The first five atom37 places (N, CA, C, CB, O) and aatype in JSON, in Angstrom:
{
  "aatype": [5, 10, 8, 13, 19, 6, 15, 7, 7, 3, 10, 19, 5, 14, 7, 7, 15, 10, 1, 10, 15, 4, 0, 0, 15, 7, 13, 16, 13, 2, 16, 18, 14, 12, 15, 17, 18, 1, 5, 0, 14, 7, 11, 6, 1, 6, 10, 19, 0, 1, 9, 15, 15, 19, 7, 7, 18, 16, 2, 18, 0, 3, 15, 19, 11, 7, 1, 13, 7, 9, 15, 1, 3, 2, 0, 11, 2, 16, 19, 18, 10, 5, 12, 2, 15, 10, 5, 14, 6, 3, 16, 0, 19, 18, 18, 4, 2, 19, 1, 1, 1, 15, 3, 3, 18, 17, 7, 5, 7, 16, 5, 19, 16, 19, 15, 15],
  "atom_mask": [
    [1, 1, 1, 1, 1],
    [1, 1, 1, 1, 1],
    [1, 1, 1, 1, 1],
    [1, 1, 1, 1, 1],
    [1, 1, 1, 1, 1],
    [1, 1, 1, 1, 1],
    [1, 1, 1, 1, 1],
    [1, 1, 1, 0, 1],
    [1, 1, 1, 0, 1],
    [1, 1, 1, 1, 1],
    [1, 1, 1, 1, 1],
    [1, 1, 1, 1, 1],
    [1, 1, 1, 1, 1],
    [1, 1, 1, 1, 1],
    [1, 1, 1, 0, 1],
    [1, 1, 1, 0, 1],
    [1, 1, 1, 1, 1],
    [1, 1, 1, 1, 1],
    [1, 1, 1, 1, 1],
    [1, 1, 1, 1, 1],
    [1, 1, 1, 1, 1],
    [1, 1, 1, 1, 1],
    [1, 1, 1, 1, 1],
    [1, 1, 1, 1, 1],
    [1, 1, 1, 1, 1],
    [1, 1, 1, 0, 1],
    [1, 1, 1, 1, 1],
    [1, 1, 1, 1, 1],
    [1, 1, 1, 1, 1],
    [1, 1, 1, 1, 1],
    [1, 1, 1, 1, 1],
    [1, 1, 1, 1, 1],
    [1, 1, 1, 1, 1],
    [1, 1, 1, 1, 1],
    [1, 1, 1, 1, 1],
    [1, 1, 1, 1, 1],
    [1, 1, 1, 1, 1],
    [1, 1, 1, 1, 1],
    [1, 1, 1, 1, 1],
    [1, 1, 1, 1, 1],
    [1, 1, 1, 1, 1],
    [1, 1, 1, 0, 1],
    [1, 1, 1, 1, 1],
    [1, 1, 1, 1, 1],
    [1, 1, 1, 1, 1],
    [1, 1, 1, 1, 1],
    [1, 1, 1, 1, 1],
    [1, 1, 1, 1, 1],
    [1, 1, 1, 1, 1],
    [1, 1, 1, 1, 1],
    [1, 1, 1, 1, 1],
    [1, 1, 1, 1, 1],
    [1, 1, 1, 1, 1],
    [1, 1, 1, 1, 1],
    [1, 1, 1, 0, 1],
    [1, 1, 1, 0, 1],
    [1, 1, 1, 1, 1],
    [1, 1, 1, 1, 1],
    [1, 1, 1, 1, 1],
    [1, 1, 1, 1, 1],
    [1, 1, 1, 1, 1],
    [1, 1, 1, 1, 1],
    [1, 1, 1, 1, 1],
    [1, 1, 1, 1, 1],
    [1, 1, 1, 1, 1],
    [1, 1, 1, 0, 1],
    [1, 1, 1, 1, 1],
    [1, 1, 1, 1, 1],
    [1, 1, 1, 0, 1],
    [1, 1, 1, 1, 1],
    [1, 1, 1, 1, 1],
    [1, 1, 1, 1, 1],
    [1, 1, 1, 1, 1],
    [1, 1, 1, 1, 1],
    [1, 1, 1, 1, 1],
    [1, 1, 1, 1, 1],
    [1, 1, 1, 1, 1],
    [1, 1, 1, 1, 1],
    [1, 1, 1, 1, 1],
    [1, 1, 1, 1, 1],
    [1, 1, 1, 1, 1],
    [1, 1, 1, 1, 1],
    [1, 1, 1, 1, 1],
    [1, 1, 1, 1, 1],
    [1, 1, 1, 1, 1],
    [1, 1, 1, 1, 1],
    [1, 1, 1, 1, 1],
    [1, 1, 1, 1, 1],
    [1, 1, 1, 1, 1],
    [1, 1, 1, 1, 1],
    [1, 1, 1, 1, 1],
    [1, 1, 1, 1, 1],
    [1, 1, 1, 1, 1],
    [1, 1, 1, 1, 1],
    [1, 1, 1, 1, 1],
    [1, 1, 1, 1, 1],
    [1, 1, 1, 1, 1],
    [1, 1, 1, 1, 1],
    [1, 1, 1, 1, 1],
    [1, 1, 1, 1, 1],
    [1, 1, 1, 1, 1],
    [1, 1, 1, 1, 1],
    [1, 1, 1, 1, 1],
    [1, 1, 1, 1, 1],
    [1, 1, 1, 1, 1],
    [1, 1, 1, 1, 1],
    [1, 1, 1, 0, 1],
    [1, 1, 1, 1, 1],
    [1, 1, 1, 0, 1],
    [1, 1, 1, 1, 1],
    [1, 1, 1, 1, 1],
    [1, 1, 1, 1, 1],
    [1, 1, 1, 1, 1],
    [1, 1, 1, 1, 1],
    [1, 1, 1, 1, 1],
    [1, 1, 1, 1, 1]
  ],
  "atom_positions": [
    [[0.84, -1.17, 0.0], [0.0, 0.0, 0.0], [0.88, 1.24, 0.0], [-0.95, 0.0, 1.21], [1.79, 1.39, 0.82]],
    [[0.59, 2.13, -0.94], [1.39, 3.34, -1.08], [1.12, 4.3, 0.07], [1.1, 4.03, -2.43], [-0.03, 4.51, 0.46]],
    [[2.19, 4.87, 0.62], [2.05, 5.7, 1.82], [3.14, 6.76, 1.86], [2.11, 4.84, 3.1], [4.29, 6.51, 1.5]],
    [[2.73, 7.97, 2.31], [3.69, 9.06, 2.49], [3.61, 9.58, 3.92], [3.41, 10.2, 1.47], [2.53, 9.62, 4.51]],
    [[4.74, 9.98, 4.46], [4.78, 10.68, 5.73], [5.54, 11.98, 5.51], [5.43, 9.82, 6.85], [6.75, 11.98, 5.29]],
    [[4.8, 13.08, 5.59], [5.4, 14.4, 5.38], [5.7, 15.04, 6.72], [4.47, 15.3, 4.54], [5.0, 14.81, 7.71]],
    [[6.74, 15.85, 6.75], [7.1, 16.57, 7.97], [7.87, 17.83, 7.6], [7.93, 15.67, 8.91], [8.3, 18.01, 6.46]],
    [[8.04, 18.69, 8.6], [8.86, 19.88, 8.42], [8.1, 21.19, 8.37], [0.0, 0.0, 0.0], [8.72, 22.25, 8.44]],
    [[6.8, 21.13, 8.23], [6.03, 22.37, 8.21], [6.05, 23.07, 9.56], [0.0, 0.0, 0.0], [6.16, 22.44, 10.61]],
    [[5.95, 24.4, 9.5], [6.04, 25.16, 10.76], [5.61, 26.59, 10.49], [7.49, 25.13, 11.35], [5.33, 26.98, 9.36]],
    [[5.58, 27.37, 11.56], [5.38, 28.81, 11.47], [6.75, 29.46, 11.39], [4.56, 29.36, 12.69], [7.62, 29.18, 12.22]],
    [[6.96, 30.31, 10.39], [8.27, 30.93, 10.2], [8.07, 32.39, 9.81], [9.1, 30.18, 9.11], [7.06, 32.74, 9.19]],
    [[9.02, 33.24, 10.16], [8.93, 34.65, 9.81], [9.33, 34.86, 8.34], [9.83, 35.49, 10.73], [10.07, 34.06, 7.78]],
    [[8.83, 35.93, 7.74], [9.25, 36.25, 6.36], [10.77, 36.33, 6.27], [8.63, 37.59, 5.89], [11.44, 36.89, 7.13]],
    [[11.29, 35.75, 5.19], [12.73, 35.68, 5.0], [13.36, 34.43, 5.57], [0.0, 0.0, 0.0], [14.54, 34.17, 5.33]],
    [[12.6, 33.66, 6.31], [13.12, 32.44, 6.92], [13.17, 31.26, 5.97], [0.0, 0.0, 0.0], [12.82, 31.36, 4.79]],
    [[13.6, 30.13, 6.52], [13.77, 28.91, 5.73], [13.13, 27.72, 6.44], [15.26, 28.63, 5.46], [13.03, 27.69, 7.66]],
    [[12.71, 26.76, 5.65], [12.22, 25.48, 6.15], [12.65, 24.38, 5.18], [10.68, 25.49, 6.32], [12.88, 24.63, 4.0]],
    [[12.74, 23.17, 5.7], [13.01, 22.0, 4.88], [11.91, 20.98, 5.12], [14.4, 21.4, 5.18], [11.75, 20.48, 6.23]],
    [[11.16, 20.68, 4.08], [10.12, 19.66, 4.17], [10.69, 18.32, 3.74], [8.9, 20.04, 3.29], [11.57, 18.23, 2.88]],
    [[10.16, 17.26, 4.37], [10.55, 15.9, 4.02], [9.3, 15.08, 3.74], [11.39, 15.26, 5.16], [8.24, 15.31, 4.31]],
    [[9.45, 14.13, 2.84], [8.36, 13.2, 2.53], [8.96, 11.81, 2.39], [7.59, 13.63, 1.23], [9.66, 11.53, 1.41]],
    [[8.69, 10.95, 3.36], [9.16, 9.57, 3.32], [8.08, 8.72, 2.69], [9.52, 9.05, 4.74], [6.92, 8.73, 3.12]],
    [[8.46, 7.97, 1.65], [7.5, 7.2, 0.87], [7.71, 5.7, 1.08], [7.61, 7.55, -0.62], [8.81, 5.25, 1.38]],
    [[6.64, 4.95, 0.9], [6.71, 3.5, 0.96], [5.59, 2.92, 0.12], [6.62, 2.99, 2.42], [4.63, 3.6, -0.23]],
    [[5.73, 1.62, -0.2], [4.66, 0.94, -0.91], [4.78, 0.94, -2.42], [0.0, 0.0, 0.0], [3.9, 0.43, -3.11]],
    [[5.86, 1.51, -2.93], [6.1, 1.47, -4.38], [7.6, 1.59, -4.6], [5.31, 2.61, -5.13], [8.37, 1.89, -3.68]],
    [[8.0, 1.36, -5.84], [9.43, 1.41, -6.17], [9.83, 2.86, -6.37], [9.75, 0.56, -7.45], [9.77, 3.4, -7.47]],
    [[10.23, 3.47, -5.29], [10.43, 4.92, -5.21], [11.38, 5.41, -6.29], [10.96, 5.31, -3.85], [11.13, 6.44, -6.92]],
    [[12.47, 4.7, -6.51], [13.52, 5.22, -7.39], [13.2, 5.11, -8.87], [14.8, 4.5, -7.11], [14.05, 5.4, -9.71]],
    [[11.98, 4.7, -9.2], [11.59, 4.64, -10.61], [10.55, 5.68, -10.99], [11.06, 3.26, -10.94], [10.09, 5.72, -12.13]],
    [[10.18, 6.54, -10.03], [9.12, 7.52, -10.29], [9.59, 8.95, -10.01], [7.91, 7.21, -9.44], [10.28, 9.2, -9.03]],
    [[9.21, 9.88, -10.9], [9.37, 11.29, -10.53], [8.5, 11.6, -9.31], [8.98, 12.21, -11.73], [7.47, 10.98, -9.09]],
    [[8.95, 12.56, -8.54], [8.21, 13.0, -7.36], [7.97, 14.5, -7.43], [8.98, 12.63, -6.06], [8.75, 15.25, -8.02]],
    [[6.87, 14.92, -6.83], [6.5, 16.33, -6.89], [6.08, 16.83, -5.52], [5.38, 16.56, -7.89], [5.66, 16.06, -4.65]],
    [[6.21, 18.14, -5.35], [5.61, 18.85, -4.23], [4.55, 19.8, -4.82], [6.7, 19.64, -3.38], [4.81, 20.51, -5.79]],
    [[3.38, 19.79, -4.2], [2.31, 20.73, -4.52], [1.98, 21.51, -3.26], [1.05, 19.99, -5.06], [2.39, 21.14, -2.16]],
    [[1.25, 22.59, -3.44], [0.76, 23.33, -2.28], [-0.64, 23.85, -2.56], [1.7, 24.49, -1.91], [-1.03, 24.05, -3.71]],
    [[-1.38, 24.05, -1.49], [-2.73, 24.59, -1.6], [-2.93, 25.62, -0.5], [-3.79, 23.47, -1.5], [-2.9, 25.3, 0.69]],
    [[-3.15, 26.85, -0.91], [-3.44, 27.93, 0.02], [-4.95, 28.02, 0.22], [-2.86, 29.28, -0.48], [-5.71, 27.58, -0.65]],
    [[-5.4, 28.59, 1.33], [-6.84, 28.71, 1.57], [-7.54, 29.43, 0.43], [-7.09, 29.46, 2.88], [-7.13, 30.51, 0.0]],
    [[-8.61, 28.81, -0.07], [-9.39, 29.42, -1.13], [-8.79, 29.34, -2.51], [0.0, 0.0, 0.0], [-9.32, 29.92, -3.45]],
    [[-7.69, 28.62, -2.63], [-7.02, 28.52, -3.94], [-6.9, 27.06, -4.36], [-5.62, 29.18, -3.88], [-7.02, 26.15, -3.54]],
    [[-6.66, 26.87, -5.64], [-6.47, 25.52, -6.14], [-5.07, 25.01, -5.79], [-6.7, 25.47, -7.66], [-4.14, 25.78, -5.58]],
    [[-4.97, 23.69, -5.73], [-3.66, 23.09, -5.51], [-2.77, 23.36, -6.72], [-3.79, 21.57, -5.25], [-3.21, 23.24, -7.86]],
    [[-1.52, 23.72, -6.46], [-0.61, 24.06, -7.55], [0.71, 23.32, -7.39], [-0.35, 25.57, -7.59], [1.16, 23.02, -6.28]],
    [[1.31, 23.02, -8.55], [2.61, 22.37, -8.56], [3.68, 23.36, -8.12], [2.94, 21.81, -9.96], [3.74, 24.49, -8.6]],
    [[4.52, 22.93, -7.2], [5.63, 23.75, -6.72], [6.93, 23.32, -7.37], [5.74, 23.67, -5.2], [7.68, 24.15, -7.88]],
    [[7.2, 22.02, -7.34], [8.47, 21.52, -7.87], [8.34, 20.04, -8.2], [9.64, 21.75, -6.87], [7.52, 19.32, -7.6]],
    [[9.15, 19.6, -9.15], [9.16, 18.19, -9.55], [10.6, 17.77, -9.77], [8.3, 17.96, -10.84], [11.44, 18.56, -10.2]],
    [[10.87, 16.5, -9.47], [12.2, 15.96, -9.66], [12.09, 14.6, -10.34], [12.96, 15.84, -8.3], [11.19, 13.81, -10.05]],
    [[13.01, 14.33, -11.25], [13.0, 13.06, -11.97], [13.37, 11.91, -11.05], [13.97, 13.12, -13.16], [13.76, 12.12, -9.9]],
    [[13.24, 10.7, -11.56], [13.38, 9.51, -10.72], [14.77, 9.37, -10.09], [13.08, 8.28, -11.55], [14.9, 8.88, -8.97]],
    [[15.8, 9.81, -10.81], [17.15, 9.7, -10.25], [17.71, 11.07, -9.9], [18.1, 8.99, -11.23], [18.88, 11.2, -9.54]],
    [[16.89, 12.09, -10.0], [17.26, 13.42, -9.52], [18.0, 14.3, -10.49], [0.0, 0.0, 0.0], [18.44, 15.39, -10.13]],
    [[18.16, 13.85, -11.72], [18.93, 14.63, -12.67], [18.2, 15.79, -13.3], [0.0, 0.0, 0.0], [18.81, 16.65, -13.94]],
    [[16.88, 15.83, -13.13], [16.07, 16.87, -13.76], [15.09, 17.41, -12.74], [15.33, 16.33, -15.01], [14.41, 16.65, -12.04]],
    [[15.02, 18.73, -12.66], [14.06, 19.37, -11.76], [13.35, 20.5, -12.52], [14.76, 19.91, -10.48], [13.9, 21.07, -13.46]],
    [[12.14, 20.81, -12.08], [11.49, 22.0, -12.58], [10.65, 22.61, -11.47], [10.62, 21.69, -13.82], [10.21, 21.92, -10.54]],
    [[10.43, 23.94, -11.58], [9.83, 24.7, -10.5], [8.75, 25.65, -11.04], [10.91, 25.5, -9.74], [8.8, 26.1, -12.19]],
    [[7.8, 25.94, -10.19], [6.88, 27.03, -10.48], [7.65, 28.34, -10.52], [5.74, 27.08, -9.43], [8.62, 28.52, -9.78]],
    [[7.23, 29.24, -11.38], [7.93, 30.52, -11.49], [8.0, 31.26, -10.15], [7.24, 31.41, -12.54], [8.97, 31.95, -9.86]],
    [[6.96, 31.09, -9.36], [6.88, 31.83, -8.09], [7.91, 31.4, -7.07], [5.51, 31.67, -7.51], [8.15, 32.12, -6.09]],
    [[8.54, 30.23, -7.27], [9.5, 29.75, -6.27], [10.91, 29.58, -6.84], [9.03, 28.44, -5.7], [11.84, 29.25, -6.1]],
    [[11.08, 29.81, -8.13], [12.4, 29.64, -8.74], [13.43, 30.53, -8.05], [12.35, 29.97, -10.25], [13.19, 31.7, -7.79]],
    [[14.58, 29.94, -7.77], [15.65, 30.67, -7.11], [15.54, 30.69, -5.6], [0.0, 0.0, 0.0], [16.48, 31.09, -4.92]],
    [[14.39, 30.26, -5.06], [14.21, 30.24, -3.6], [14.05, 28.83, -3.04], [12.99, 31.07, -3.22], [14.49, 28.55, -1.93]],
    [[13.42, 27.95, -3.82], [13.15, 26.58, -3.36], [14.05, 25.6, -4.11], [11.65, 26.22, -3.57], [14.43, 25.85, -5.26]],
    [[14.37, 24.49, -3.46], [15.14, 23.44, -4.08], [14.56, 22.07, -3.74], [0.0, 0.0, 0.0], [14.37, 21.75, -2.57]],
    [[14.28, 21.27, -4.76], [13.78, 19.91, -4.53], [14.93, 18.93, -4.7], [12.61, 19.56, -5.51], [15.78, 19.1, -5.58]],
    [[14.96, 17.92, -3.85], [16.0, 16.9, -3.94], [15.4, 15.59, -3.45], [17.27, 17.29, -3.12], [14.3, 15.55, -2.9]],
    [[16.16, 14.51, -3.66], [15.67, 13.21, -3.21], [16.85, 12.34, -2.82], [14.84, 12.53, -4.32], [17.97, 12.49, -3.31]],
    [[16.56, 11.41, -1.91], [17.53, 10.41, -1.49], [16.87, 9.06, -1.73], [17.96, 10.59, 0.03], [16.05, 8.6, -0.93]],
    [[17.22, 8.43, -2.81], [16.56, 7.17, -3.16], [16.92, 6.03, -2.2], [16.93, 6.78, -4.58], [16.18, 5.06, -2.1]],
    [[18.03, 6.15, -1.52], [18.39, 5.14, -0.52], [17.46, 5.21, 0.69], [19.85, 5.33, -0.08], [17.27, 4.22, 1.4]],
    [[16.88, 6.39, 0.92], [15.98, 6.58, 2.06], [14.52, 6.7, 1.63], [16.39, 7.82, 2.84], [13.65, 6.91, 2.47]],
    [[14.25, 6.57, 0.33], [12.88, 6.72, -0.19], [12.26, 8.05, 0.27], [12.0, 5.55, 0.27], [11.1, 8.09, 0.69]],
    [[13.02, 9.1, 0.18], [12.59, 10.39, 0.72], [12.85, 11.5, -0.29], [13.3, 10.69, 2.05], [13.89, 11.55, -0.95]],
    [[11.87, 12.4, -0.4], [12.02, 13.59, -1.21], [11.94, 14.8, -0.28], [10.92, 13.67, -2.34], [11.21, 14.8, 0.7]],
    [[12.72, 15.82, -0.62], [12.84, 17.01, 0.22], [12.46, 18.27, -0.57], [14.28, 17.13, 0.77], [12.54, 18.3, -1.79]],
    [[12.06, 19.28, 0.18], [11.85, 20.6, -0.41], [12.5, 21.62, 0.52], [10.32, 20.91, -0.63], [11.99, 21.89, 1.61]],
    [[13.6, 22.18, 0.09], [14.26, 23.24, 0.82], [13.67, 24.57, 0.39], [15.8, 23.21, 0.59], [13.67, 24.91, -0.79]],
    [[13.15, 25.31, 1.36], [12.46, 26.57, 1.06], [13.19, 27.71, 1.76], [10.96, 26.52, 1.5], [13.29, 27.74, 2.98]],
    [[13.7, 28.63, 0.97], [14.43, 29.79, 1.48], [13.69, 31.08, 1.13], [15.87, 29.82, 0.92], [12.82, 31.09, 0.26]],
    [[14.05, 32.14, 1.82], [13.45, 33.45, 1.56], [11.93, 33.37, 1.51], [13.98, 34.04, 0.25], [11.3, 33.9, 0.6]],
    [[11.36, 32.7, 2.5], [9.92, 32.49, 2.52], [9.17, 33.8, 2.68], [9.54, 31.54, 3.65], [9.61, 34.72, 3.38]],
    [[8.04, 33.86, 2.0], [7.19, 35.04, 2.0], [5.78, 34.66, 2.43], [7.17, 35.7, 0.61], [5.4, 33.49, 2.34]],
    [[4.99, 35.61, 2.9], [3.62, 35.28, 3.33], [2.81, 34.55, 2.26], [2.89, 36.55, 3.72], [1.96, 33.73, 2.58]],
    [[3.08, 34.84, 1.0], [2.32, 34.17, -0.06], [2.7, 32.71, -0.25], [2.53, 34.9, -1.37], [2.07, 31.99, -1.02]],
    [[3.73, 32.27, 0.46], [4.08, 30.84, 0.45], [3.28, 30.05, 1.47], [5.57, 30.66, 0.73], [3.39, 28.83, 1.53]],
    [[2.48, 30.73, 2.27], [1.65, 30.05, 3.26], [0.67, 29.12, 2.57], [0.9, 31.08, 4.12], [-0.1, 29.54, 1.71]],
    [[0.7, 27.84, 2.96], [-0.13, 26.83, 2.33], [0.09, 25.49, 3.02], [0.18, 26.72, 0.81], [1.0, 25.34, 3.84]],
    [[-0.74, 24.53, 2.68], [-0.47, 23.14, 3.01], [0.32, 22.55, 1.85], [-1.8, 22.32, 3.29], [-0.09, 22.65, 0.69]],
    [[1.44, 21.94, 2.17], [2.33, 21.37, 1.15], [2.16, 19.85, 1.14], [3.82, 21.76, 1.43], [2.15, 19.2, 2.18]],
    [[2.03, 19.3, -0.08], [1.78, 17.88, -0.27], [2.85, 17.26, -1.18], [0.38, 17.66, -0.86], [3.24, 17.87, -2.18]],
    [[3.3, 16.08, -0.84], [4.11, 15.36, -1.81], [3.18, 14.49, -2.65], [5.21, 14.5, -1.12], [2.08, 14.12, -2.23]],
    [[3.67, 14.16, -3.83], [2.82, 13.52, -4.84], [3.65, 12.6, -5.72], [2.11, 14.58, -5.71], [4.81, 12.88, -6.04]],
    [[3.01, 11.5, -6.09], [3.54, 10.66, -7.15], [2.39, 10.3, -8.08], [4.23, 9.37, -6.57], [1.28, 10.02, -7.63]],
    [[2.66, 10.3, -9.37], [1.69, 9.83, -10.36], [2.12, 8.44, -10.81], [1.58, 10.82, -11.57], [3.19, 8.25, -11.38]],
    [[1.26, 7.5, -10.54], [1.6, 6.11, -10.8], [0.46, 5.49, -11.59], [1.86, 5.32, -9.47], [-0.67, 5.41, -11.11]],
    [[0.76, 5.05, -12.78], [-0.25, 4.42, -13.64], [-1.46, 5.34, -13.8], [-0.69, 3.05, -13.06], [-2.6, 4.9, -13.66]],
    [[-1.21, 6.59, -14.08], [-2.23, 7.62, -14.34], [-3.03, 8.03, -13.11], [-3.18, 7.13, -15.37], [-3.94, 8.84, -13.21]],
    [[-2.7, 7.49, -11.96], [-3.36, 7.88, -10.71], [-2.42, 8.73, -9.87], [-3.82, 6.64, -9.91], [-1.22, 8.46, -9.79]],
    [[-2.98, 9.76, -9.25], [-2.22, 10.62, -8.35], [-2.37, 10.14, -6.91], [-2.66, 12.08, -8.48], [-3.47, 9.83, -6.46]],
    [[-1.24, 10.1, -6.21], [-1.24, 9.72, -4.8], [-0.65, 10.88, -4.01], [-0.42, 8.4, -4.55], [0.31, 11.52, -4.43]],
    [[-1.27, 11.14, -2.86], [-0.92, 12.32, -2.07], [-0.6, 11.95, -0.64], [-2.06, 13.33, -2.09], [-1.14, 11.0, -0.08]],
    [[0.31, 12.74, -0.05], [0.51, 12.66, 1.37], [-0.59, 13.41, 2.1], [0.0, 0.0, 0.0], [-1.5, 13.95, 1.48]],
    [[-0.48, 13.43, 3.44], [-1.51, 14.07, 4.26], [-1.34, 15.57, 4.3], [-1.48, 13.52, 5.66], [-2.26, 16.29, 4.71]],
    [[-0.18, 16.06, 3.88], [0.08, 17.49, 3.87], [0.76, 17.97, 5.14], [0.0, 0.0, 0.0], [0.58, 17.4, 6.22]],
    [[1.53, 19.02, 4.99], [2.18, 19.66, 6.13], [2.01, 21.17, 5.99], [3.7, 19.26, 6.23], [2.23, 21.73, 4.91]],
    [[1.62, 21.81, 7.09], [1.26, 23.23, 7.05], [2.51, 24.1, 7.15], [0.29, 23.58, 8.18], [3.33, 23.93, 8.05]],
    [[2.63, 25.02, 6.21], [3.67, 26.05, 6.27], [2.97, 27.4, 6.4], [4.6, 26.0, 4.99], [2.15, 27.77, 5.57]],
    [[3.31, 28.13, 7.45], [2.75, 29.45, 7.67], [3.89, 30.46, 7.78], [1.86, 29.48, 8.95], [4.79, 30.3, 8.59]],
    [[3.82, 31.48, 6.94], [4.85, 32.52, 6.93], [4.2, 33.81, 7.41], [5.5, 32.7, 5.5], [3.36, 34.4, 6.73]],
    [[4.6, 34.23, 8.59], [3.97, 35.4, 9.2], [4.89, 36.0, 10.24], [2.61, 35.02, 9.83], [5.66, 35.3, 10.91]],
    [[4.81, 37.31, 10.37], [5.56, 37.98, 11.42], [4.72, 38.13, 12.68], [6.05, 39.36, 10.94], [5.19, 38.68, 13.67]]
  ]
}
């Protein structure tokens, strides 16, 4: 059974940093691209970053380019999102995601709040 455990969300001041983690199980992690999405109150869920199966390719939403970094450790079945220079507009629930056989699978989400 496919399962994610996300962690790392917190309340942080503008300009601060956080590192999110998503530990995955139940599928062959190192053969799938992984993504982070976020959903702010009243808004649709949006793609934040994606990384290829072995980590050689990444892409980012324009709103986070240069501030966020996605990485993965296939030995630990874990994907990370390093978030720097956080701004209030980054406040959202962050979800890790895998698309497997045309189906999307989601973690439970971790709350990131950026506020002074």
